[in-house]
N, CA, C and O atoms as a GROMACS GRO file, in nm:
protein
  588
    1UNK      N    1   0.082  -0.118   0.004
    1UNK     CA    2  -0.003  -0.006   0.006
    1UNK      C    3   0.085   0.120   0.006
    1UNK      O    4   0.176   0.132   0.088
    2UNK      N    5   0.059   0.218  -0.089
    2UNK     CA    6   0.130   0.334  -0.085
    2UNK      C    7   0.036   0.467  -0.063
    2UNK      O    8  -0.071   0.480  -0.123
    3UNK      N    9   0.081   0.554   0.019
    3UNK     CA   10   0.000   0.673   0.050
    3UNK      C   11   0.109   0.783   0.030
    3UNK      O   12   0.217   0.771   0.088
    4UNK      N   13   0.085   0.882  -0.044
    4UNK     CA   14   0.181   0.997  -0.056
    4UNK      C   15   0.103   1.124  -0.091
    4UNK      O   16  -0.013   1.127  -0.132
    5UNK      N   17   0.185   1.230  -0.067
    5UNK     CA   18   0.156   1.365  -0.114
    5UNK      C   19   0.279   1.416  -0.181
    5UNK      O   20   0.364   1.335  -0.220
    6UNK      N   21   0.295   1.554  -0.198
    6UNK     CA   22   0.409   1.595  -0.280
    6UNK      C   23   0.540   1.600  -0.198
    6UNK      O   24   0.641   1.638  -0.256
    7UNK      N   25   0.545   1.564  -0.065
    7UNK     CA   26   0.660   1.571   0.026
    7UNK      C   27   0.700   1.444   0.079
    7UNK      O   28   0.819   1.414   0.084
    8UNK      N   29   0.603   1.363   0.122
    8UNK     CA   30   0.630   1.244   0.186
    8UNK      C   31   0.563   1.133   0.114
    8UNK      O   32   0.459   1.154   0.052
    9UNK      N   33   0.620   1.014   0.120
    9UNK     CA   34   0.566   0.873   0.054
    9UNK      C   35   0.574   0.782   0.174
    9UNK      O   36   0.677   0.774   0.240
   10UNK      N   37   0.459   0.710   0.202
   10UNK     CA   38   0.458   0.612   0.302
   10UNK      C   39   0.417   0.474   0.242
   10UNK      O   40   0.311   0.464   0.180
   11UNK      N   41   0.498   0.372   0.258
   11UNK     CA   42   0.471   0.238   0.201
   11UNK      C   43   0.456   0.136   0.312
   11UNK      O   44   0.535   0.129   0.407
   12UNK      N   45   0.352   0.057   0.296
   12UNK     CA   46   0.339  -0.042   0.401
   12UNK      C   47   0.342  -0.179   0.323
   12UNK      O   48   0.294  -0.188   0.210
   13UNK      N   49   0.397  -0.283   0.386
   13UNK     CA   50   0.396  -0.417   0.328
   13UNK      C   51   0.412  -0.516   0.429
   13UNK      O   52   0.465  -0.488   0.536
   14UNK      N   53   0.367  -0.638   0.400
   14UNK     CA   54   0.384  -0.754   0.482
   14UNK      C   55   0.534  -0.800   0.490
   14UNK      O   56   0.607  -0.806   0.391
   15UNK      N   57   0.571  -0.831   0.613
   15UNK     CA   58   0.698  -0.888   0.639
   15UNK      C   59   0.688  -1.037   0.635
   15UNK      O   60   0.593  -1.088   0.693
   16UNK      N   61   0.777  -1.117   0.572
   16UNK     CA   62   0.775  -1.264   0.579
   16UNK      C   63   0.814  -1.313   0.723
   16UNK      O   64   0.920  -1.278   0.775
   17UNK      N   65   0.726  -1.391   0.781
   17UNK     CA   66   0.767  -1.450   0.919
   17UNK      C   67   0.779  -1.605   0.882
   17UNK      O   68   0.684  -1.682   0.894
   18UNK      N   69   0.895  -1.642   0.841
   18UNK     CA   70   0.911  -1.781   0.819
   18UNK      C   71   0.948  -1.849   0.960
   18UNK      O   72   1.053  -1.820   1.017
   19UNK      N   73   0.863  -1.936   1.009
   19UNK     CA   74   0.887  -1.995   1.131
   19UNK      C   75   1.003  -2.082   1.137
   19UNK      O   76   1.074  -2.091   1.036
   20UNK      N   77   1.034  -2.153   1.248
   20UNK     CA   78   1.160  -2.232   1.258
   20UNK      C   79   1.154  -2.354   1.171
   20UNK      O   80   1.256  -2.407   1.128
   21UNK      N   81   1.033  -2.399   1.145
   21UNK     CA   82   1.024  -2.519   1.058
   21UNK      C   83   0.992  -2.498   0.914
   21UNK      O   84   0.962  -2.591   0.841
   22UNK      N   85   0.999  -2.362   0.870
   22UNK     CA   86   0.961  -2.317   0.735
   22UNK      C   87   1.080  -2.378   0.644
   22UNK      O   88   1.196  -2.363   0.679
   23UNK      N   89   1.048  -2.443   0.531
   23UNK     CA   90   1.143  -2.489   0.449
   23UNK      C   91   1.186  -2.395   0.327
   23UNK      O   92   1.276  -2.426   0.248
   24UNK      N   93   1.115  -2.284   0.322
   24UNK     CA   94   1.140  -2.183   0.225
   24UNK      C   95   1.080  -2.221   0.097
   24UNK      O   96   1.103  -2.147   0.001
   25UNK      N   97   1.006  -2.328   0.081
   25UNK     CA   98   0.951  -2.369  -0.048
   25UNK      C   99   0.795  -2.353  -0.060
   25UNK      O  100   0.739  -2.359  -0.170
   26UNK      N  101   0.728  -2.331   0.054
   26UNK     CA  102   0.589  -2.320   0.065
   26UNK      C  103   0.555  -2.169   0.049
   26UNK      O  104   0.633  -2.080   0.083
   27UNK      N  105   0.432  -2.150  -0.006
   27UNK     CA  106   0.388  -2.005  -0.018
   27UNK      C  107   0.249  -1.998   0.062
   27UNK      O  108   0.158  -2.081   0.052
   28UNK      N  109   0.248  -1.894   0.135
   28UNK     CA  110   0.123  -1.848   0.208
   28UNK      C  111   0.076  -1.717   0.148
   28UNK      O  112   0.148  -1.617   0.156
   29UNK      N  113  -0.050  -1.715   0.084
   29UNK     CA  114  -0.102  -1.603   0.016
   29UNK      C  115  -0.171  -1.514   0.122
   29UNK      O  116  -0.252  -1.563   0.200
   30UNK      N  117  -0.139  -1.388   0.124
   30UNK     CA  118  -0.206  -1.285   0.219
   30UNK      C  119  -0.260  -1.183   0.131
   30UNK      O  120  -0.215  -1.170   0.017
   31UNK      N  121  -0.358  -1.104   0.178
   31UNK     CA  122  -0.410  -0.990   0.103
   31UNK      C  123  -0.420  -0.870   0.202
   31UNK      O  124  -0.370  -0.872   0.315
   32UNK      N  125  -0.487  -0.768   0.150
   32UNK     CA  126  -0.499  -0.641   0.233
   32UNK      C  127  -0.564  -0.671   0.365
   32UNK      O  128  -0.525  -0.616   0.468
   33UNK      N  129  -0.664  -0.756   0.363
   33UNK     CA  130  -0.750  -0.779   0.481
   33UNK      C  131  -0.689  -0.887   0.583
   33UNK      O  132  -0.735  -0.903   0.696
   34UNK      N  133  -0.589  -0.953   0.534
   34UNK     CA  134  -0.518  -1.049   0.624
   34UNK      C  135  -0.485  -1.001   0.757
   34UNK      O  136  -0.414  -0.901   0.762
   35UNK      N  137  -0.522  -1.053   0.864
   35UNK     CA  138  -0.506  -0.997   0.992
   35UNK      C  139  -0.392  -1.075   1.070
   35UNK      O  140  -0.359  -1.190   1.039
   36UNK      N  141  -0.338  -1.009   1.165
   36UNK     CA  142  -0.234  -1.064   1.257
   36UNK      C  143  -0.102  -1.098   1.188
   36UNK      O  144  -0.023  -1.182   1.231
   37UNK      N  145  -0.085  -1.023   1.076
   37UNK     CA  146   0.041  -1.020   1.003
   37UNK      C  147   0.151  -0.920   1.052
   37UNK      O  148   0.114  -0.816   1.106
   38UNK      N  149   0.273  -0.945   1.036
   38UNK     CA  150   0.381  -0.848   1.065
   38UNK      C  151   0.385  -0.752   0.938
   38UNK      O  152   0.390  -0.795   0.823
   39UNK      N  153   0.384  -0.616   0.974
   39UNK     CA  154   0.380  -0.518   0.864
   39UNK      C  155   0.485  -0.414   0.897
   39UNK      O  156   0.501  -0.369   1.010
   40UNK      N  157   0.559  -0.375   0.783
   40UNK     CA  158   0.651  -0.267   0.789
   40UNK      C  159   0.587  -0.153   0.730
   40UNK      O  160   0.525  -0.163   0.625
   41UNK      N  161   0.601  -0.036   0.799
   41UNK     CA  162   0.551   0.098   0.747
   41UNK      C  163   0.680   0.181   0.738
   41UNK      O  164   0.751   0.208   0.836
   42UNK      N  165   0.702   0.221   0.613
   42UNK     CA  166   0.834   0.287   0.581
   42UNK      C  167   0.784   0.443   0.536
   42UNK      O  168   0.700   0.458   0.447
   43UNK      N  169   0.834   0.537   0.595
   43UNK     CA  170   0.800   0.679   0.570
   43UNK      C  171   0.928   0.735   0.502
   43UNK      O  172   1.033   0.742   0.565
   44UNK      N  173   0.916   0.779   0.362
   44UNK     CA  174   1.029   0.832   0.299
   44UNK      C  175   1.008   0.991   0.302
   44UNK      O  176   0.916   1.049   0.244
   45UNK      N  177   1.105   1.050   0.375
   45UNK     CA  178   1.100   1.207   0.392
   45UNK      C  179   1.143   1.275   0.279
   45UNK      O  180   1.243   1.238   0.217
   46UNK      N  181   1.065   1.387   0.242
   46UNK     CA  182   1.093   1.466   0.122
   46UNK      C  183   1.116   1.381  -0.002
   46UNK      O  184   1.219   1.388  -0.069
   47UNK      N  185   1.023   1.308  -0.026
   47UNK     CA  186   1.034   1.220  -0.146
   47UNK      C  187   1.013   1.316  -0.277
   47UNK      O  188   0.911   1.381  -0.299
   48UNK      N  189   1.118   1.314  -0.352
   48UNK     CA  190   1.145   1.384  -0.465
   48UNK      C  191   1.082   1.324  -0.583
   48UNK      O  192   1.027   1.396  -0.665
   49UNK      N  193   1.087   1.196  -0.597
   49UNK     CA  194   1.022   1.112  -0.709
   49UNK      C  195   1.010   0.967  -0.670
   49UNK      O  196   1.082   0.913  -0.585
   50UNK      N  197   0.910   0.904  -0.741
   50UNK     CA  198   0.876   0.759  -0.705
   50UNK      C  199   0.823   0.692  -0.829
   50UNK      O  200   0.760   0.751  -0.916
   51UNK      N  201   0.855   0.559  -0.832
   51UNK     CA  202   0.811   0.460  -0.925
   51UNK      C  203   0.750   0.348  -0.866
   51UNK      O  204   0.801   0.304  -0.763
   52UNK      N  205   0.648   0.294  -0.915
   52UNK     CA  206   0.581   0.162  -0.856
   52UNK      C  207   0.532   0.090  -0.976
   52UNK      O  208   0.457   0.140  -1.060
   53UNK      N  209   0.586  -0.046  -0.980
   53UNK     CA  210   0.531  -0.131  -1.093
   53UNK      C  211   0.625  -0.250  -1.119
   53UNK      O  212   0.694  -0.298  -1.028
   54UNK      N  213   0.626  -0.296  -1.252
   54UNK     CA  214   0.721  -0.401  -1.286
   54UNK      C  215   0.876  -0.366  -1.253
   54UNK      O  216   0.915  -0.252  -1.230
   55UNK      N  217   0.953  -0.477  -1.253
   55UNK     CA  218   0.926  -0.609  -1.298
   55UNK      C  219   0.872  -0.694  -1.167
   55UNK      O  220   0.886  -0.654  -1.051
   56UNK      N  221   0.808  -0.815  -1.204
   56UNK     CA  222   0.796  -0.893  -1.086
   56UNK      C  223   0.908  -1.000  -1.074
   56UNK      O  224   1.004  -0.996  -1.152
   57UNK      N  225   0.898  -1.094  -0.978
   57UNK     CA  226   1.006  -1.170  -0.954
   57UNK      C  227   1.049  -1.265  -1.066
   57UNK      O  228   1.168  -1.295  -1.076
   58UNK      N  229   0.962  -1.311  -1.149
   58UNK     CA  230   1.000  -1.389  -1.263
   58UNK      C  231   1.074  -1.312  -1.369
   58UNK      O  232   1.151  -1.371  -1.445
   59UNK      N  233   1.054  -1.181  -1.376
   59UNK     CA  234   1.106  -1.103  -1.489
   59UNK      C  235   1.222  -1.005  -1.428
   59UNK      O  236   1.265  -0.910  -1.493
   60UNK      N  237   1.263  -1.033  -1.309
   60UNK     CA  238   1.347  -0.940  -1.237
   60UNK      C  239   1.479  -0.915  -1.305
   60UNK      O  240   1.536  -0.807  -1.289
   61UNK      N  241   1.530  -1.008  -1.377
   61UNK     CA  242   1.653  -0.990  -1.443
   61UNK      C  243   1.645  -0.878  -1.560
   61UNK      O  244   1.747  -0.837  -1.615
   62UNK      N  245   1.524  -0.836  -1.593
   62UNK     CA  246   1.511  -0.721  -1.683
   62UNK      C  247   1.520  -0.587  -1.607
   62UNK      O  248   1.514  -0.485  -1.675
   63UNK      N  249   1.532  -0.577  -1.482
   63UNK     CA  250   1.545  -0.442  -1.414
   63UNK      C  251   1.691  -0.397  -1.439
   63UNK      O  252   1.786  -0.475  -1.433
   64UNK      N  253   1.701  -0.263  -1.466
   64UNK     CA  254   1.830  -0.214  -1.509
   64UNK      C  255   1.945  -0.241  -1.403
   64UNK      O  256   2.062  -0.239  -1.440
   65UNK      N  257   1.913  -0.265  -1.278
   65UNK     CA  258   2.019  -0.285  -1.167
   65UNK      C  259   2.023  -0.432  -1.137
   65UNK      O  260   2.098  -0.470  -1.047
   66UNK      N  261   1.955  -0.512  -1.201
   66UNK     CA  262   1.961  -0.668  -1.178
   66UNK      C  263   2.117  -0.718  -1.204
   66UNK      O  264   2.166  -0.803  -1.129
   67UNK      N  265   2.185  -0.668  -1.304
   67UNK     CA  266   2.311  -0.712  -1.338
   67UNK      C  267   2.415  -0.659  -1.248
   67UNK      O  268   2.532  -0.696  -1.259
   68UNK      N  269   2.378  -0.570  -1.155
   68UNK     CA  270   2.466  -0.501  -1.060
   68UNK      C  271   2.437  -0.559  -0.933
   68UNK      O  272   2.493  -0.507  -0.837
   69UNK      N  273   2.351  -0.672  -0.911
   69UNK     CA  274   2.338  -0.723  -0.779
   69UNK      C  275   2.201  -0.712  -0.718
   69UNK      O  276   2.171  -0.785  -0.623
   70UNK      N  277   2.112  -0.620  -0.769
   70UNK     CA  278   1.988  -0.599  -0.718
   70UNK      C  279   1.897  -0.738  -0.743
   70UNK      O  280   1.900  -0.795  -0.852
   71UNK      N  281   1.831  -0.778  -0.651
   71UNK     CA  282   1.738  -0.896  -0.663
   71UNK      C  283   1.612  -0.870  -0.599
   71UNK      O  284   1.594  -0.776  -0.522
   72UNK      N  285   1.512  -0.968  -0.635
   72UNK     CA  286   1.379  -0.957  -0.586
   72UNK      C  287   1.380  -0.979  -0.428
   72UNK      O  288   1.478  -1.030  -0.373
   73UNK      N  289   1.270  -0.938  -0.357
   73UNK     CA  290   1.250  -0.956  -0.204
   73UNK      C  291   1.368  -0.882  -0.145
   73UNK      O  292   1.437  -0.949  -0.069
   74UNK      N  293   1.403  -0.759  -0.165
   74UNK     CA  294   1.508  -0.685  -0.118
   74UNK      C  295   1.477  -0.537  -0.072
   74UNK      O  296   1.374  -0.483  -0.113
   75UNK      N  297   1.551  -0.481   0.002
   75UNK     CA  298   1.536  -0.339   0.027
   75UNK      C  299   1.677  -0.286   0.026
   75UNK      O  300   1.763  -0.335   0.099
   76UNK      N  301   1.703  -0.182  -0.061
   76UNK     CA  302   1.842  -0.135  -0.086
   76UNK      C  303   1.842   0.002  -0.104
   76UNK      O  304   1.738   0.062  -0.131
   77UNK      N  305   1.960   0.065  -0.090
   77UNK     CA  306   1.982   0.206  -0.110
   77UNK      C  307   2.096   0.196  -0.227
   77UNK      O  308   2.198   0.128  -0.213
   78UNK      N  309   2.069   0.265  -0.332
   78UNK     CA  310   2.162   0.271  -0.448
   78UNK      C  311   2.256   0.367  -0.431
   78UNK      O  312   2.216   0.481  -0.407
   79UNK      N  313   2.388   0.344  -0.439
   79UNK     CA  314   2.496   0.432  -0.439
   79UNK      C  315   2.522   0.487  -0.589
   79UNK      O  316   2.506   0.418  -0.690
   80UNK      N  317   2.562   0.615  -0.589
   80UNK     CA  318   2.579   0.680  -0.710
   80UNK      C  319   2.474   0.651  -0.824
   80UNK      O  320   2.506   0.604  -0.933
   81UNK      N  321   2.358   0.681  -0.792
   81UNK     CA  322   2.242   0.656  -0.876
   81UNK      C  323   2.241   0.732  -0.997
   81UNK      O  324   2.263   0.853  -0.995
   82UNK      N  325   2.212   0.661  -1.118
   82UNK     CA  326   2.196   0.722  -1.236
   82UNK      C  327   2.055   0.799  -1.247
   82UNK      O  328   2.035   0.897  -1.318
   83UNK      N  329   1.974   0.742  -1.173
   83UNK     CA  330   1.823   0.814  -1.167
   83UNK      C  331   1.842   0.957  -1.093
   83UNK      O  332   1.791   1.059  -1.139
   84UNK      N  333   1.913   0.956  -0.985
   84UNK     CA  334   1.936   1.087  -0.922
   84UNK      C  335   2.008   1.183  -1.022
   84UNK      O  336   1.965   1.298  -1.038
   85UNK      N  337   2.116   1.136  -1.088
   85UNK     CA  338   2.192   1.219  -1.190
   85UNK      C  339   2.095   1.261  -1.288
   85UNK      O  340   2.099   1.380  -1.318
   86UNK      N  341   2.004   1.186  -1.348
   86UNK     CA  342   1.915   1.218  -1.442
   86UNK      C  343   1.812   1.314  -1.402
   86UNK      O  344   1.770   1.397  -1.482
   87UNK      N  345   1.763   1.307  -1.267
   87UNK     CA  346   1.674   1.412  -1.212
   87UNK      C  347   1.737   1.543  -1.205
   87UNK      O  348   1.675   1.645  -1.235
   88UNK      N  349   1.868   1.543  -1.162
   88UNK     CA  350   1.950   1.673  -1.158
   88UNK      C  351   1.953   1.734  -1.302
   88UNK      O  352   1.925   1.851  -1.325
   89UNK      N  353   1.989   1.642  -1.396
   89UNK     CA  354   2.005   1.713  -1.537
   89UNK      C  355   1.872   1.764  -1.575
   89UNK      O  356   1.870   1.872  -1.634
   90UNK      N  357   1.746   1.698  -1.549
   90UNK     CA  358   1.629   1.747  -1.577
   90UNK      C  359   1.593   1.886  -1.515
   90UNK      O  360   1.533   1.974  -1.576
   91UNK      N  361   1.634   1.894  -1.398
   91UNK     CA  362   1.615   2.011  -1.320
   91UNK      C  363   1.703   2.134  -1.368
   91UNK      O  364   1.668   2.249  -1.340
   92UNK      N  365   1.810   2.111  -1.433
   92UNK     CA  366   1.904   2.204  -1.475
   92UNK      C  367   1.843   2.314  -1.556
   92UNK      O  368   1.915   2.412  -1.570
   93UNK      N  369   1.739   2.317  -1.607
   93UNK     CA  370   1.669   2.432  -1.680
   93UNK      C  371   1.606   2.528  -1.579
   93UNK      O  372   1.570   2.640  -1.614
   94UNK      N  373   1.593   2.489  -1.462
   94UNK     CA  374   1.530   2.582  -1.348
   94UNK      C  375   1.627   2.697  -1.327
   94UNK      O  376   1.748   2.680  -1.317
   95UNK      N  377   1.563   2.823  -1.320
   95UNK     CA  378   1.659   2.942  -1.315
   95UNK      C  379   1.726   2.941  -1.184
   95UNK      O  380   1.830   3.006  -1.173
   96UNK      N  381   1.680   2.872  -1.078
   96UNK     CA  382   1.767   2.872  -0.959
   96UNK      C  383   1.826   2.729  -0.926
   96UNK      O  384   1.848   2.693  -0.811
   97UNK      N  385   1.849   2.659  -1.025
   97UNK     CA  386   1.904   2.526  -1.006
   97UNK      C  387   2.044   2.524  -0.953
   97UNK      O  388   2.134   2.593  -1.000
   98UNK      N  389   2.059   2.439  -0.849
   98UNK     CA  390   2.185   2.420  -0.771
   98UNK      C  391   2.228   2.265  -0.779
   98UNK      O  392   2.172   2.181  -0.709
   99UNK      N  393   2.328   2.236  -0.865
   99UNK     CA  394   2.361   2.097  -0.868
   99UNK      C  395   2.388   2.029  -0.741
   99UNK      O  396   2.360   1.910  -0.728
  100UNK      N  397   2.445   2.104  -0.643
  100UNK     CA  398   2.495   2.051  -0.520
  100UNK      C  399   2.375   2.010  -0.420
  100UNK      O  400   2.392   1.938  -0.322
  101UNK      N  401   2.251   2.068  -0.459
  101UNK     CA  402   2.135   2.043  -0.384
  101UNK      C  403   2.092   1.894  -0.397
  101UNK      O  404   2.021   1.839  -0.312
  102UNK      N  405   2.138   1.834  -0.504
  102UNK     CA  406   2.103   1.683  -0.536
  102UNK      C  407   2.192   1.588  -0.458
  102UNK      O  408   2.174   1.466  -0.461
  103UNK      N  409   2.287   1.646  -0.389
  103UNK     CA  410   2.370   1.550  -0.317
  103UNK      C  411   2.309   1.485  -0.192
  103UNK      O  412   2.361   1.389  -0.136
  104UNK      N  413   2.200   1.542  -0.155
  104UNK     CA  414   2.121   1.494  -0.029
  104UNK      C  415   2.032   1.392  -0.074
  104UNK      O  416   1.993   1.311   0.011
  105UNK      N  417   1.991   1.380  -0.192
  105UNK     CA  418   1.902   1.280  -0.238
  105UNK      C  419   1.961   1.135  -0.244
  105UNK      O  420   2.075   1.116  -0.288
  106UNK      N  421   1.885   1.040  -0.202
  106UNK     CA  422   1.920   0.898  -0.196
  106UNK      C  423   1.819   0.820  -0.276
  106UNK      O  424   1.701   0.856  -0.277
  107UNK      N  425   1.862   0.708  -0.347
  107UNK     CA  426   1.777   0.626  -0.430
  107UNK      C  427   1.754   0.493  -0.349
  107UNK      O  428   1.845   0.415  -0.321
  108UNK      N  429   1.617   0.476  -0.314
  108UNK     CA  430   1.580   0.361  -0.246
  108UNK      C  431   1.494   0.261  -0.332
  108UNK      O  432   1.412   0.300  -0.416
  109UNK      N  433   1.517   0.131  -0.304
  109UNK     CA  434   1.445   0.025  -0.378
  109UNK      C  435   1.384  -0.074  -0.280
  109UNK      O  436   1.452  -0.131  -0.195
  110UNK      N  437   1.249  -0.094  -0.294
  110UNK     CA  438   1.199  -0.211  -0.220
  110UNK      C  439   1.132  -0.304  -0.327
  110UNK      O  440   1.039  -0.264  -0.398
  111UNK      N  441   1.186  -0.436  -0.335
  111UNK     CA  442   1.139  -0.528  -0.425
  111UNK      C  443   1.050  -0.628  -0.380
  111UNK      O  444   1.084  -0.692  -0.280
  112UNK      N  445   0.941  -0.655  -0.436
  112UNK     CA  446   0.830  -0.746  -0.382
  112UNK      C  447   0.821  -0.870  -0.485
  112UNK      O  448   0.904  -0.894  -0.572
  113UNK      N  449   0.707  -0.942  -0.459
  113UNK     CA  450   0.688  -1.062  -0.548
  113UNK      C  451   0.640  -1.011  -0.680
  113UNK      O  452   0.690  -1.054  -0.784
  114UNK      N  453   0.548  -0.922  -0.682
  114UNK     CA  454   0.490  -0.887  -0.813
  114UNK      C  455   0.515  -0.743  -0.857
  114UNK      O  456   0.465  -0.700  -0.961
  115UNK      N  457   0.595  -0.666  -0.776
  115UNK     CA  458   0.628  -0.531  -0.824
  115UNK      C  459   0.745  -0.485  -0.755
  115UNK      O  460   0.805  -0.558  -0.676
  116UNK      N  461   0.782  -0.360  -0.781
  116UNK     CA  462   0.912  -0.287  -0.726
  116UNK      C  463   0.868  -0.142  -0.700
  116UNK      O  464   0.802  -0.077  -0.781
  117UNK      N  465   0.908  -0.098  -0.586
  117UNK     CA  466   0.898   0.037  -0.542
  117UNK      C  467   1.024   0.108  -0.546
  117UNK      O  468   1.122   0.058  -0.490
  118UNK      N  469   1.034   0.225  -0.608
  118UNK     CA  470   1.161   0.297  -0.607
  118UNK      C  471   1.139   0.444  -0.576
  118UNK      O  472   1.041   0.501  -0.625
  119UNK      N  473   1.222   0.506  -0.499
  119UNK     CA  474   1.195   0.643  -0.490
  119UNK      C  475   1.330   0.712  -0.459
  119UNK      O  476   1.426   0.646  -0.419
  120UNK      N  477   1.335   0.842  -0.479
  120UNK     CA  478   1.439   0.928  -0.444
  120UNK      C  479   1.396   1.020  -0.337
  120UNK      O  480   1.302   1.097  -0.356
  121UNK      N  481   1.466   1.016  -0.216
  121UNK     CA  482   1.411   1.084  -0.095
  121UNK      C  483   1.523   1.127  -0.021
  121UNK      O  484   1.637   1.095  -0.054
  122UNK      N  485   1.495   1.206   0.092
  122UNK     CA  486   1.609   1.261   0.166
  122UNK      C  487   1.644   1.152   0.276
  122UNK      O  488   1.754   1.160   0.330
  123UNK      N  489   1.569   1.063   0.309
  123UNK     CA  490   1.580   0.968   0.415
  123UNK      C  491   1.453   0.881   0.434
  123UNK      O  492   1.358   0.883   0.356
  124UNK      N  493   1.460   0.808   0.541
  124UNK     CA  494   1.351   0.719   0.574
  124UNK      C  495   1.338   0.689   0.722
  124UNK      O  496   1.438   0.693   0.793
  125UNK      N  497   1.214   0.657   0.774
  125UNK     CA  498   1.204   0.595   0.908
  125UNK      C  499   1.119   0.470   0.882
  125UNK      O  500   1.044   0.462   0.785
  126UNK      N  501   1.131   0.375   0.971
  126UNK     CA  502   1.056   0.255   0.965
  126UNK      C  503   0.999   0.212   1.095
  126UNK      O  504   1.063   0.224   1.199
  127UNK      N  505   0.877   0.162   1.091
  127UNK     CA  506   0.808   0.102   1.217
  127UNK      C  507   0.744  -0.027   1.168
  127UNK      O  508   0.714  -0.051   1.051
  128UNK      N  509   0.726  -0.112   1.277
  128UNK     CA  510   0.661  -0.237   1.236
  128UNK      C  511   0.547  -0.245   1.340
  128UNK      O  512   0.547  -0.183   1.446
  129UNK      N  513   0.449  -0.331   1.296
  129UNK     CA  514   0.328  -0.356   1.386
  129UNK      C  515   0.270  -0.501   1.334
  129UNK      O  516   0.318  -0.562   1.238
  130UNK      N  517   0.163  -0.544   1.410
  130UNK     CA  518   0.086  -0.655   1.364
  130UNK      C  519  -0.057  -0.606   1.322
  130UNK      O  520  -0.123  -0.522   1.383
  131UNK      N  521  -0.090  -0.666   1.219
  131UNK     CA  522  -0.248  -0.632   1.176
  131UNK      C  523  -0.250  -0.667   1.035
  131UNK      O  524  -0.182  -0.760   0.992
  132UNK      N  525  -0.332  -0.586   0.953
  132UNK     CA  526  -0.359  -0.599   0.817
  132UNK      C  527  -0.310  -0.471   0.742
  132UNK      O  528  -0.291  -0.365   0.801
  133UNK      N  529  -0.293  -0.486   0.614
  133UNK     CA  530  -0.259  -0.362   0.545
  133UNK      C  531  -0.374  -0.270   0.557
  133UNK      O  532  -0.352  -0.150   0.572
  134UNK      N  533  -0.499  -0.316   0.550
  134UNK     CA  534  -0.614  -0.223   0.562
  134UNK      C  535  -0.610  -0.145   0.694
  134UNK      O  536  -0.642  -0.026   0.698
  135UNK      N  537  -0.567  -0.218   0.805
  135UNK     CA  538  -0.571  -0.156   0.936
  135UNK      C  539  -0.470  -0.058   0.960
  135UNK      O  540  -0.482   0.012   1.061
  136UNK      N  541  -0.364  -0.039   0.877
  136UNK     CA  542  -0.260   0.053   0.892
  136UNK      C  543  -0.265   0.173   0.807
  136UNK      O  544  -0.174   0.255   0.809
  137UNK      N  545  -0.376   0.186   0.729
  137UNK     CA  546  -0.398   0.294   0.643
  137UNK      C  547  -0.414   0.431   0.716
  137UNK      O  548  -0.369   0.536   0.668
  138UNK      N  549  -0.487   0.424   0.845
  138UNK     CA  550  -0.498   0.543   0.924
  138UNK      C  551  -0.350   0.597   0.967
  138UNK      O  552  -0.317   0.715   0.956
  139UNK      N  553  -0.268   0.495   1.016
  139UNK     CA  554  -0.135   0.537   1.058
  139UNK      C  555  -0.051   0.589   0.933
  139UNK      O  556   0.032   0.677   0.954
  140UNK      N  557  -0.069   0.543   0.814
  140UNK     CA  558   0.007   0.591   0.705
  140UNK      C  559  -0.034   0.729   0.680
  140UNK      O  560   0.048   0.814   0.646
  141UNK      N  561  -0.170   0.756   0.696
  141UNK     CA  562  -0.201   0.902   0.674
  141UNK      C  563  -0.151   1.002   0.775
  141UNK      O  564  -0.117   1.118   0.747
  142UNK      N  565  -0.149   0.942   0.904
  142UNK     CA  566  -0.077   1.032   1.005
  142UNK      C  567   0.062   1.060   0.975
  142UNK      O  568   0.110   1.167   1.012
  143UNK      N  569   0.129   0.978   0.913
  143UNK     CA  570   0.274   0.986   0.886
  143UNK      C  571   0.296   1.087   0.766
  143UNK      O  572   0.410   1.133   0.752
  144UNK      N  573   0.203   1.123   0.688
  144UNK     CA  574   0.220   1.220   0.584
  144UNK      C  575   0.248   1.352   0.648
  144UNK      O  576   0.314   1.434   0.583
  145UNK      N  577   0.203   1.384   0.770
  145UNK     CA  578   0.238   1.513   0.828
  145UNK      C  579   0.372   1.549   0.834
  145UNK      O  580   0.451   1.474   0.892
  146UNK      N  581   0.414   1.665   0.777
  146UNK     CA  582   0.559   1.699   0.774
  146UNK      C  583   0.611   1.720   0.917
  146UNK      O  584   0.542   1.775   1.002
  147UNK      N  585   0.716   1.682   0.937
  147UNK     CA  586   0.780   1.695   1.078
  147UNK      C  587   0.864   1.818   1.064
  147UNK      O  588   0.930   1.858   1.160
   0.00000   0.00000   0.00000
């Protein structure tokens, strides 16, 4: 689930809780209403840009960063991001453009089973809770308030 405005983006997703006897081969399907699940809520501060969509895990090798070690089911921060550089070049036509202002931006990626979320933001905070994705929507809205 993603909730955002022009300054903050909040992403909530289920965390995998493989028990001590889990063999890593079975799949348990959960949805937005599945209750009692561990959930991560990530607040991206001063989110400058975001993308959400493909590839899924079967087509992940098609992601531009897959050949550099990015894999499905991961959370990473990209060093020396070409996306941040492209955003800086795009902004260069602004009359008050300052290239050094882009040094603070960080490129984050959350890859899931069927999608990938990417954003360029100033930083993030994370909290966890138990419940359903539906049950955390009010908390996600609270997190939109600028600090």
